[in-house]
N, C-alpha and C positions, 0 to 999 in steps of 0.2 A: 677917156679912161686913162689914168696915170699908170705908167709901168712900175712894176714892183721895184726895179733897180733904183728908180728915182726916189721913191718913197723911202727905201732903205738908206739911200744916201742922205736924205734929210734927217733921219733918225740918228745915223752914225756920226753926223756932223756935231752933235751935242758933245760937250766936253766929257772925257773919261768914260765914254760909252763902250761897252763890250757886248758881244753877241754870244748867246748860249742856246742850248737846246735841252733844258732840264726836264721838259715834258715829252720828249721824243722828237723825232725828225719832222713832225707835222706842223710845229709852231716854233718860229724863231722868237727868242726872248731877248730884249735889249735892256741892259742894266747899267746903272751908274757904278763903276768899279769901286769908287771910294766911299760909297754909302752902304756898306755891308752887302753889296750886290743886289740892291733893291731894284725891281723891274719898273720901267716906266712905259714900255711899249712892247707889243707883241704883233707879229705878222703871221697870219695863217699861210702856210706854204701851199702853193698850187691852187690858190683861190683866184677866180676871175669873176668880177673885178677883185682887186686886192682888198683884204679885210685887215684893217689896222686898229688894234685895241689900245686905248690910251687912258691913263688915270685922269680924272676930272673932278673939279669942285662939284659937289652934289647939286647945287642950285644951277650952275652953268650946264651940267650934264642934262638936267631936265629941260632947260631952255633950248639946248641944241636938238634934243630929241623931238621937241614940239615943232621946231623950225624946219628941220631937215628929215625927210623920210629915210635918208641913207645914214643917219646916226641912230644907232639902236643901243639898248643896254648891253654892257660888256658880255661877250660870249664866254661862258664858263668862268666868269669873274664876278666880283661883288658888284651887283647892278647899281648900287648907290654911288659907287666911286669910280666906275669904269664905263666907258663908251666904246663901242666898235663902230668905226667909220668905214662904210663901204665906199671905196674910192672909185666911183663911177663917173665923176665929173661934176656932181652937184656942188661940192665944195671946191673952191679954187686952191691953187698952190699956196697962196698966202694964208688962207684959213687953215689948211692942213698943217703948215709950218707953225702957225700960232698955237694950234692944239698940241703939237709935239712939244713945243717949248713949255707950254702950260703944264703938261704932264711931267716933264723933266723937272721943272721948278718945284712942283708939289712934292716929288720924291726927294729932291735935293734938300728942300727945306726941312724935311723930317730927319735928315741925316745928322749924325752926331758930329760930322766934320763940316767945316765951312768951305764951300766951293767958291773960290774967288772968281772963277771963270764966268759965272753967271753975269 
């Protein structure tokens, strides 16, 4: 089981990421500061194991849900475009990092600004 601090470190390592609590203190929301504050990741506070919600290409989202029992439709999010990853160890660090990057890039690509850091 991956500690929350390590998962948050992976999320915060993405360029221009800011953390916010627009939905209250129960959910940390991670946004790209230069993309009109669009969110790309959410972490449910005090969840064990950690629940990480990420934006995902709809076709990939379905494949991941079929492959991993710990990848489920996004909790309180658009189920077509968001997955929640229960970080219990079924997905490795590299896979989690790849999904974070994928989510970030999806949000950044819809931004009106060009993020050269990608």
